[in-house]
A tleap script that builds the chain and sets N, CA, C and O, in Angstrom:
source leaprc.protein.ff14SB
mol = sequence {
  NMET ASP SER ILE ASN CYS PHE LEU GLY GLY
  VAL ASN LEU GLY GLY GLY LYS MET LYS GLU
  THR GLY TYR ASP HIE TRP ILE ALA PRO ASN
  THR GLY ALA ALA ASN SER SER ASP PHE SER
  GLY LEU PRO GLY GLY PHE ARG TYR SER GLY
  GLY PHE PHE ASN LYS GLY TYR TYR GLY TYR
  TRP TRP SER SER THR GLU SER GLY SER TYR
  SER TRP LEU ARG LEU LEU SER TYR TYR TYR
  ASP THR VAL LEU PRO GLY ASP TYR SER GLN
  ALA ASN GLY VAL SER ALA ARG CYS ILE ARG
  CASP
}
set mol.1.N position { 9.174 -12.045 -3.944 }
set mol.1.CA position { 9.923 -11.698 -2.770 }
set mol.1.C position { 10.351 -12.940 -2.010 }
set mol.1.O position { 11.409 -12.944 -1.382 }
set mol.2.N position { 9.544 -13.998 -2.056 }
set mol.2.CA position { 9.905 -15.235 -1.357 }
set mol.2.C position { 11.193 -15.827 -1.892 }
set mol.2.O position { 11.990 -16.361 -1.120 }
set mol.3.N position { 11.420 -15.745 -3.207 }
set mol.3.CA position { 12.651 -16.305 -3.761 }
set mol.3.C position { 13.872 -15.539 -3.280 }
set mol.3.O position { 14.941 -16.127 -3.113 }
set mol.4.N position { 13.735 -14.242 -3.054 }
set mol.4.CA position { 14.843 -13.460 -2.500 }
set mol.4.C position { 15.150 -13.953 -1.098 }
set mol.4.O position { 16.315 -14.120 -0.737 }
set mol.5.N position { 14.110 -14.186 -0.304 }
set mol.5.CA position { 14.318 -14.671 1.055 }
set mol.5.C position { 14.937 -16.056 1.081 }
set mol.5.O position { 15.839 -16.318 1.877 }
set mol.6.N position { 14.463 -16.945 0.217 }
set mol.6.CA position { 14.915 -18.339 0.229 }
set mol.6.C position { 16.287 -18.535 -0.395 }
set mol.6.O position { 17.117 -19.256 0.158 }
set mol.7.N position { 16.535 -17.915 -1.524 }
set mol.7.CA position { 17.723 -18.245 -2.307 }
set mol.7.C position { 18.855 -17.231 -2.228 }
set mol.7.O position { 20.004 -17.571 -2.508 }
set mol.8.N position { 18.552 -15.992 -1.851 }
set mol.8.CA position { 19.575 -14.953 -1.886 }
set mol.8.C position { 19.930 -14.402 -0.510 }
set mol.8.O position { 20.651 -13.409 -0.417 }
set mol.9.N position { 19.444 -15.018 0.547 }
set mol.9.CA position { 19.809 -14.588 1.884 }
set mol.9.C position { 18.980 -13.454 2.449 }
set mol.9.O position { 19.377 -12.834 3.435 }
set mol.10.N position { 17.839 -13.171 1.850 }
set mol.10.CA position { 16.950 -12.130 2.347 }
set mol.10.C position { 17.149 -10.805 1.633 }
set mol.10.O position { 18.114 -10.622 0.892 }
set mol.11.N position { 16.221 -9.882 1.868 }
set mol.11.CA position { 16.251 -8.597 1.180 }
set mol.11.C position { 17.440 -7.744 1.600 }
set mol.11.O position { 17.846 -6.854 0.852 }
set mol.12.N position { 18.006 -7.990 2.771 }
set mol.12.CA position { 19.145 -7.196 3.223 }
set mol.12.C position { 20.446 -7.587 2.543 }
set mol.12.O position { 21.414 -6.829 2.610 }
set mol.13.N position { 20.505 -8.731 1.896 }
set mol.13.CA position { 21.709 -9.172 1.198 }
set mol.13.C position { 21.479 -9.435 -0.279 }
set mol.13.O position { 22.427 -9.434 -1.064 }
set mol.14.N position { 20.240 -9.658 -0.663 }
set mol.14.CA position { 19.931 -10.098 -2.018 }
set mol.14.C position { 20.199 -9.081 -3.109 }
set mol.14.O position { 20.454 -9.463 -4.251 }
set mol.15.N position { 20.149 -7.800 -2.790 }
set mol.15.CA position { 20.327 -6.777 -3.813 }
set mol.15.C position { 21.670 -6.848 -4.507 }
set mol.15.O position { 21.739 -6.782 -5.734 }
set mol.16.N position { 22.735 -6.983 -3.739 }
set mol.16.CA position { 24.064 -7.084 -4.325 }
set mol.16.C position { 24.209 -8.311 -5.197 }
set mol.16.O position { 24.891 -8.275 -6.221 }
set mol.17.N position { 23.580 -9.380 -4.801 }
set mol.17.CA position { 23.655 -10.627 -5.559 }
set mol.17.C position { 22.901 -10.538 -6.880 }
set mol.17.O position { 23.112 -11.348 -7.782 }
set mol.18.N position { 22.011 -9.539 -6.985 }
set mol.18.CA position { 21.206 -9.374 -8.196 }
set mol.18.C position { 21.752 -8.309 -9.145 }
set mol.18.O position { 21.288 -8.210 -10.281 }
set mol.19.N position { 22.734 -7.503 -8.704 }
set mol.19.CA position { 23.231 -6.395 -9.518 }
set mol.19.C position { 24.421 -6.792 -10.391 }
set mol.19.O position { 25.292 -7.557 -9.976 }
set mol.20.N position { 24.433 -6.255 -11.606 }
set mol.20.CA position { 25.593 -6.393 -12.475 }
set mol.20.C position { 26.805 -5.780 -11.762 }
set mol.20.O position { 26.689 -4.748 -11.101 }
set mol.21.N position { 27.948 -6.417 -11.902 }
set mol.21.CA position { 29.168 -5.893 -11.292 }
set mol.21.C position { 29.779 -4.792 -12.153 }
set mol.21.O position { 29.446 -4.653 -13.330 }
set mol.22.N position { 30.665 -4.022 -11.560 }
set mol.22.CA position { 31.406 -2.998 -12.282 }
set mol.22.C position { 30.653 -1.691 -12.422 }
set mol.22.O position { 29.627 -1.462 -11.781 }
set mol.23.N position { 31.203 -0.829 -13.294 }
set mol.23.CA position { 30.687 0.533 -13.436 }
set mol.23.C position { 30.342 0.892 -14.880 }
set mol.23.O position { 30.225 2.071 -15.217 }
set mol.24.N position { 30.181 -0.117 -15.731 }
set mol.24.CA position { 29.765 0.171 -17.099 }
set mol.24.C position { 28.381 0.804 -17.123 }
set mol.24.O position { 28.103 1.667 -17.955 }
set mol.25.N position { 27.507 0.373 -16.204 }
set mol.25.CA position { 26.145 0.899 -16.151 }
set mol.25.C position { 25.822 1.546 -14.813 }
set mol.25.O position { 25.062 2.513 -14.762 }
set mol.26.N position { 26.386 1.028 -13.735 }
set mol.26.CA position { 26.104 1.533 -12.392 }
set mol.26.C position { 27.060 2.661 -12.024 }
set mol.26.O position { 28.232 2.641 -12.402 }
set mol.27.N position { 26.549 3.648 -11.281 }
set mol.27.CA position { 27.359 4.710 -10.692 }
set mol.27.C position { 28.082 4.123 -9.475 }
set mol.27.O position { 27.515 3.292 -8.767 }
set mol.28.N position { 29.317 4.542 -9.227 }
set mol.28.CA position { 30.060 4.091 -8.034 }
set mol.28.C position { 29.352 4.602 -6.782 }
set mol.28.O position { 28.856 5.728 -6.786 }
set mol.29.N position { 29.290 3.804 -5.704 }
set mol.29.CA position { 30.152 2.671 -5.431 }
set mol.29.C position { 29.592 1.304 -5.830 }
set mol.29.O position { 30.298 0.306 -5.685 }
set mol.30.N position { 28.358 1.215 -6.324 }
set mol.30.CA position { 27.743 -0.065 -6.701 }
set mol.30.C position { 27.938 -1.105 -5.583 }
set mol.30.O position { 28.429 -2.210 -5.814 }
set mol.31.N position { 27.550 -0.723 -4.407 }
set mol.31.CA position { 27.768 -1.478 -3.177 }
set mol.31.C position { 27.281 -2.917 -3.254 }
set mol.31.O position { 26.130 -3.176 -3.607 }
set mol.32.N position { 28.165 -3.850 -2.920 }
set mol.32.CA position { 27.822 -5.262 -2.797 }
set mol.32.C position { 27.577 -6.003 -4.097 }
set mol.32.O position { 27.222 -7.181 -4.072 }
set mol.33.N position { 27.759 -5.337 -5.245 }
set mol.33.CA position { 27.442 -5.983 -6.526 }
set mol.33.C position { 28.280 -7.245 -6.732 }
set mol.33.O position { 29.511 -7.204 -6.707 }
set mol.34.N position { 27.585 -8.367 -6.938 }
set mol.34.CA position { 28.258 -9.651 -7.136 }
set mol.34.C position { 27.672 -10.428 -8.313 }
set mol.34.O position { 28.347 -11.281 -8.889 }
set mol.35.N position { 26.431 -10.143 -8.671 }
set mol.35.CA position { 25.708 -10.856 -9.727 }
set mol.35.C position { 25.776 -12.369 -9.560 }
set mol.35.O position { 25.792 -13.098 -10.552 }
set mol.36.N position { 25.816 -12.839 -8.347 }
set mol.36.CA position { 25.884 -14.281 -8.106 }
set mol.36.C position { 24.554 -14.986 -8.365 }
set mol.36.O position { 24.502 -16.216 -8.375 }
set mol.37.N position { 23.480 -14.225 -8.574 }
set mol.37.CA position { 22.181 -14.821 -8.898 }
set mol.37.C position { 21.976 -14.934 -10.406 }
set mol.37.O position { 21.007 -15.552 -10.848 }
set mol.38.N position { 22.875 -14.345 -11.205 }
set mol.38.CA position { 22.763 -14.277 -12.666 }
set mol.38.C position { 21.563 -13.462 -13.144 }
set mol.38.O position { 21.149 -13.599 -14.295 }
set mol.39.N position { 21.002 -12.622 -12.286 }
set mol.39.CA position { 19.913 -11.728 -12.680 }
set mol.39.C position { 20.445 -10.569 -13.526 }
set mol.39.O position { 19.755 -10.091 -14.427 }
set mol.40.N position { 21.658 -10.120 -13.240 }
set mol.40.CA position { 22.311 -9.018 -13.961 }
set mol.40.C position { 21.470 -7.747 -13.966 }
set mol.40.O position { 21.264 -7.137 -15.016 }
set mol.41.N position { 20.985 -7.348 -12.791 }
set mol.41.CA position { 20.158 -6.157 -12.668 }
set mol.41.C position { 20.884 -4.907 -13.121 }
set mol.41.O position { 22.014 -4.650 -12.706 }
set mol.42.N position { 20.232 -4.133 -13.973 }
set mol.42.CA position { 20.801 -2.900 -14.506 }
set mol.42.C position { 20.013 -1.693 -14.015 }
set mol.42.O position { 18.817 -1.805 -13.745 }
set mol.43.N position { 20.664 -0.544 -13.894 }
set mol.43.CA position { 20.027 0.658 -13.364 }
set mol.43.C position { 19.301 1.461 -14.440 }
set mol.43.O position { 19.790 2.505 -14.871 }
set mol.44.N position { 18.152 0.984 -14.870 }
set mol.44.CA position { 17.417 1.629 -15.947 }
set mol.44.C position { 16.640 2.860 -15.546 }
set mol.44.O position { 16.106 3.558 -16.408 }
set mol.45.N position { 16.563 3.150 -14.233 }
set mol.45.CA position { 15.808 4.309 -13.786 }
set mol.45.C position { 14.310 4.124 -13.964 }
set mol.45.O position { 13.810 3.000 -13.978 }
set mol.46.N position { 13.592 5.249 -14.102 }
set mol.46.CA position { 12.141 5.199 -14.283 }
set mol.46.C position { 11.702 6.275 -15.267 }
set mol.46.O position { 12.417 7.248 -15.508 }
set mol.47.N position { 10.509 6.081 -15.831 }
set mol.47.CA position { 9.917 7.055 -16.746 }
set mol.47.C position { 8.830 7.821 -16.021 }
set mol.47.O position { 7.983 7.237 -15.345 }
set mol.48.N position { 8.866 9.136 -16.172 }
set mol.48.CA position { 7.860 9.993 -15.552 }
set mol.48.C position { 7.628 11.196 -16.456 }
set mol.48.O position { 8.575 11.896 -16.815 }
set mol.49.N position { 6.387 11.436 -16.821 }
set mol.49.CA position { 5.997 12.610 -17.594 }
set mol.49.C position { 6.858 12.787 -18.852 }
set mol.49.O position { 7.272 13.900 -19.178 }
set mol.50.N position { 7.119 11.685 -19.546 }
set mol.50.CA position { 7.841 11.743 -20.802 }
set mol.50.C position { 9.352 11.766 -20.696 }
set mol.50.O position { 10.036 11.741 -21.720 }
set mol.51.N position { 9.900 11.813 -19.477 }
set mol.51.CA position { 11.349 11.815 -19.307 }
set mol.51.C position { 11.820 10.595 -18.543 }
set mol.51.O position { 11.016 9.891 -17.933 }
set mol.52.N position { 13.116 10.343 -18.573 }
set mol.52.CA position { 13.710 9.221 -17.847 }
set mol.52.C position { 14.633 9.759 -16.766 }
set mol.52.O position { 15.392 10.700 -17.001 }
set mol.53.N position { 14.569 9.161 -15.578 }
set mol.53.CA position { 15.296 9.669 -14.425 }
set mol.53.C position { 15.990 8.537 -13.679 }
set mol.53.O position { 15.556 7.387 -13.737 }
set mol.54.N position { 17.062 8.866 -12.983 }
set mol.54.CA position { 17.826 7.953 -12.115 }
set mol.54.C position { 18.550 6.838 -12.851 }
set mol.54.O position { 18.947 5.858 -12.219 }
set mol.55.N position { 18.740 6.948 -14.165 }
set mol.55.CA position { 19.534 5.944 -14.880 }
set mol.55.C position { 20.946 5.953 -14.300 }
set mol.55.O position { 21.543 7.010 -14.095 }
set mol.56.N position { 21.461 4.766 -14.043 }
set mol.56.CA position { 22.783 4.626 -13.454 }
set mol.56.C position { 22.772 4.519 -11.946 }
set mol.56.O position { 23.708 3.989 -11.348 }
set mol.57.N position { 21.705 5.026 -11.325 }
set mol.57.CA position { 21.603 5.035 -9.872 }
set mol.57.C position { 20.697 3.934 -9.317 }
set mol.57.O position { 21.009 3.314 -8.300 }
set mol.58.N position { 19.566 3.698 -10.003 }
set mol.58.CA position { 18.579 2.749 -9.488 }
set mol.58.C position { 17.993 1.907 -10.611 }
set mol.58.O position { 17.811 2.380 -11.733 }
set mol.59.N position { 17.703 0.653 -10.291 }
set mol.59.CA position { 16.948 -0.217 -11.172 }
set mol.59.C position { 15.621 -0.523 -10.495 }
set mol.59.O position { 15.596 -0.937 -9.336 }
set mol.60.N position { 14.526 -0.325 -11.203 }
set mol.60.CA position { 13.177 -0.547 -10.680 }
set mol.60.C position { 12.504 -1.637 -11.500 }
set mol.60.O position { 12.641 -1.668 -12.723 }
set mol.61.N position { 11.775 -2.536 -10.834 }
set mol.61.CA position { 11.034 -3.594 -11.524 }
set mol.61.C position { 9.648 -3.709 -10.918 }
set mol.61.O position { 9.488 -3.732 -9.698 }
set mol.62.N position { 8.640 -3.781 -11.794 }
set mol.62.CA position { 7.273 -3.989 -11.327 }
set mol.62.C position { 7.149 -5.349 -10.655 }
set mol.62.O position { 7.814 -6.307 -11.049 }
set mol.63.N position { 6.306 -5.427 -9.655 }
set mol.63.CA position { 5.884 -6.720 -9.117 }
set mol.63.C position { 4.497 -7.003 -9.695 }
set mol.63.O position { 3.958 -6.184 -10.439 }
set mol.64.N position { 3.934 -8.123 -9.368 }
set mol.64.CA position { 2.598 -8.458 -9.872 }
set mol.64.C position { 1.494 -7.948 -8.950 }
set mol.64.O position { 0.316 -8.174 -9.228 }
set mol.65.N position { 1.844 -7.272 -7.870 }
set mol.65.CA position { 0.866 -6.784 -6.895 }
set mol.65.C position { 0.486 -5.344 -7.210 }
set mol.65.O position { 1.346 -4.477 -7.366 }
set mol.66.N position { -0.825 -5.107 -7.300 }
set mol.66.CA position { -1.295 -3.756 -7.577 }
set mol.66.C position { -2.415 -3.363 -6.635 }
set mol.66.O position { -3.076 -4.212 -6.037 }
set mol.67.N position { -2.618 -2.045 -6.514 }
set mol.67.CA position { -3.687 -1.498 -5.695 }
set mol.67.C position { -4.210 -0.263 -6.404 }
set mol.67.O position { -3.573 0.790 -6.393 }
set mol.68.N position { -5.384 -0.401 -7.025 }
set mol.68.CA position { -5.931 0.712 -7.794 }
set mol.68.C position { -5.030 1.048 -8.965 }
set mol.68.O position { -4.716 0.180 -9.780 }
set mol.69.N position { -4.610 2.308 -9.054 }
set mol.69.CA position { -3.753 2.738 -10.162 }
set mol.69.C position { -2.264 2.671 -9.810 }
set mol.69.O position { -1.421 3.176 -10.552 }
set mol.70.N position { -1.950 2.045 -8.676 }
set mol.70.CA position { -0.556 1.883 -8.248 }
set mol.70.C position { -0.171 0.405 -8.255 }
set mol.70.O position { -1.012 -0.473 -8.060 }
set mol.71.N position { 1.105 0.153 -8.480 }
set mol.71.CA position { 1.637 -1.205 -8.383 }
set mol.71.C position { 2.866 -1.193 -7.502 }
set mol.71.O position { 3.594 -0.203 -7.433 }
set mol.72.N position { 3.086 -2.310 -6.829 }
set mol.72.CA position { 4.294 -2.462 -6.037 }
set mol.72.C position { 5.466 -2.694 -6.963 }
set mol.72.O position { 5.312 -3.233 -8.059 }
set mol.73.N position { 6.631 -2.286 -6.517 }
set mol.73.CA position { 7.844 -2.530 -7.272 }
set mol.73.C position { 8.971 -2.883 -6.319 }
set mol.73.O position { 8.846 -2.732 -5.103 }
set mol.74.N position { 10.057 -3.348 -6.878 }
set mol.74.CA position { 11.281 -3.600 -6.131 }
set mol.74.C position { 12.376 -2.797 -6.814 }
set mol.74.O position { 12.384 -2.645 -8.035 }
set mol.75.N position { 13.306 -2.284 -6.005 }
set mol.75.CA position { 14.377 -1.520 -6.622 }
set mol.75.C position { 15.734 -1.906 -6.066 }
set mol.75.O position { 15.871 -2.315 -4.913 }
set mol.76.N position { 16.730 -1.760 -6.923 }
set mol.76.CA position { 18.122 -1.956 -6.560 }
set mol.76.C position { 18.798 -0.592 -6.634 }
set mol.76.O position { 18.476 0.221 -7.500 }
set mol.77.N position { 19.735 -0.347 -5.723 }
set mol.77.CA position { 20.382 0.949 -5.602 }
set mol.77.C position { 21.888 0.836 -5.816 }
set mol.77.O position { 22.498 -0.181 -5.485 }
set mol.78.N position { 22.476 1.886 -6.369 }
set mol.78.CA position { 23.932 1.956 -6.519 }
set mol.78.C position { 24.632 2.004 -5.170 }
set mol.78.O position { 25.803 1.638 -5.066 }
set mol.79.N position { 23.932 2.449 -4.140 }
set mol.79.CA position { 24.545 2.718 -2.838 }
set mol.79.C position { 24.312 1.629 -1.796 }
set mol.79.O position { 25.060 1.533 -0.824 }
set mol.80.N position { 23.280 0.808 -1.991 }
set mol.80.CA position { 22.930 -0.230 -1.019 }
set mol.80.C position { 22.955 -1.608 -1.677 }
set mol.80.O position { 22.822 -1.727 -2.895 }
set mol.81.N position { 23.127 -2.639 -0.864 }
set mol.81.CA position { 23.058 -3.998 -1.406 }
set mol.81.C position { 21.771 -4.700 -0.984 }
set mol.81.O position { 21.698 -5.929 -0.979 }
set mol.82.N position { 20.761 -3.913 -0.630 }
set mol.82.CA position { 19.457 -4.456 -0.249 }
set mol.82.C position { 18.492 -4.379 -1.437 }
set mol.82.O position { 18.747 -3.683 -2.420 }
set mol.83.N position { 17.386 -5.106 -1.324 }
set mol.83.CA position { 16.280 -4.990 -2.266 }
set mol.83.C position { 15.231 -4.141 -1.568 }
set mol.83.O position { 14.705 -4.527 -0.524 }
set mol.84.N position { 14.931 -2.994 -2.139 }
set mol.84.CA position { 14.019 -2.055 -1.501 }
set mol.84.C position { 12.624 -2.143 -2.120 }
set mol.84.O position { 12.507 -2.271 -3.339 }
set mol.85.N position { 11.561 -2.078 -1.307 }
set mol.85.CA position { 10.193 -2.090 -1.843 }
set mol.85.C position { 9.717 -0.665 -2.108 }
set mol.85.O position { 10.276 0.300 -1.587 }
set mol.86.N position { 8.696 -0.554 -2.912 }
set mol.86.CA position { 8.069 0.734 -3.152 }
set mol.86.C position { 6.796 0.544 -3.936 }
set mol.86.O position { 6.449 -0.574 -4.316 }
set mol.87.N position { 6.092 1.647 -4.179 }
set mol.87.CA position { 4.936 1.606 -5.067 }
set mol.87.C position { 5.024 2.799 -6.000 }
set mol.87.O position { 5.688 3.791 -5.701 }
set mol.88.N position { 4.349 2.690 -7.131 }
set mol.88.CA position { 4.479 3.717 -8.158 }
set mol.88.C position { 3.224 3.701 -9.007 }
set mol.88.O position { 2.606 2.655 -9.203 }
set mol.89.N position { 2.853 4.863 -9.506 }
set mol.89.CA position { 1.683 4.974 -10.360 }
set mol.89.C position { 1.889 4.200 -11.659 }
set mol.89.O position { 2.954 4.269 -12.272 }
set mol.90.N position { 0.869 3.473 -12.064 }
set mol.90.CA position { 0.942 2.707 -13.303 }
set mol.90.C position { 0.982 3.614 -14.531 }
set mol.90.O position { 1.252 3.141 -15.635 }
set mol.91.N position { 0.717 4.903 -14.356 }
set mol.91.CA position { 0.816 5.849 -15.461 }
set mol.91.C position { 2.267 6.138 -15.824 }
set mol.91.O position { 2.546 6.685 -16.891 }
set mol.92.N position { 3.186 5.774 -14.943 }
set mol.92.CA position { 4.612 5.976 -15.166 }
set mol.92.C position { 5.255 4.650 -15.563 }
set mol.92.O position { 4.547 3.665 -15.772 }
set mol.93.N position { 6.550 4.608 -15.668 }
set mol.93.CA position { 7.153 3.377 -16.154 }
set mol.93.C position { 8.410 2.966 -15.427 }
set mol.93.O position { 9.244 3.795 -15.064 }
set mol.94.N position { 8.529 1.663 -15.222 }
set mol.94.CA position { 9.747 1.040 -14.724 }
set mol.94.C position { 9.957 -0.244 -15.528 }
set mol.94.O position { 9.132 -0.597 -16.370 }
set mol.95.N position { 11.050 -0.928 -15.267 }
set mol.95.CA position { 11.363 -2.151 -16.005 }
set mol.95.C position { 10.438 -3.299 -15.625 }
set mol.95.O position { 9.819 -3.289 -14.561 }
set mol.96.N position { 10.355 -4.275 -16.498 }
set mol.96.CA position { 9.618 -5.509 -16.236 }
set mol.96.C position { 10.536 -6.682 -16.535 }
set mol.96.O position { 11.308 -6.640 -17.492 }
set mol.97.N position { 10.458 -7.713 -15.732 }
set mol.97.CA position { 11.254 -8.929 -15.959 }
set mol.97.C position { 10.317 -9.963 -16.533 }
set mol.97.O position { 9.338 -10.334 -15.886 }
set mol.98.N position { 10.592 -10.432 -17.719 }
set mol.98.CA position { 9.769 -11.459 -18.363 }
set mol.98.C position { 10.422 -12.815 -18.130 }
set mol.98.O position { 11.637 -12.965 -18.264 }
set mol.99.N position { 9.606 -13.793 -17.782 }
set mol.99.CA position { 10.097 -15.141 -17.522 }
set mol.99.C position { 9.358 -16.106 -18.432 }
set mol.99.O position { 8.129 -16.086 -18.508 }
set mol.100.N position { 10.099 -16.935 -19.107 }
set mol.100.CA position { 9.519 -17.908 -20.018 }
set mol.100.C position { 9.302 -19.213 -19.256 }
set mol.100.O position { 10.187 -19.662 -18.529 }
set mol.101.N position { 8.136 -19.819 -19.419 }
set mol.101.CA position { 7.850 -21.115 -18.799 }
set mol.101.C position { 8.594 -22.215 -19.504 }
set mol.101.O position { 8.479 -23.380 -19.124 }
savepdb mol mol.pdb
quit
């Protein structure tokens, strides 16, 4: 979250800078999408009880912070250009960003 604050102008502006532009994957209006961070965030949705939901509308990514059987996540929305926080049961699934040293 600190890198969003430092490099992307904060959570209120960083979401658009992290989203892929256009409508190949995102549902309109894909507010603020600029991909100026080169993250190319895609709306993969989430997995719950064997099904996948919200594809095209939201992209969810696990953070490294957990509490019991829940973990914090960050999400990007088709409708907002902010980075939104949330938590989700580890029994379900969202995307993970792998970074190579």
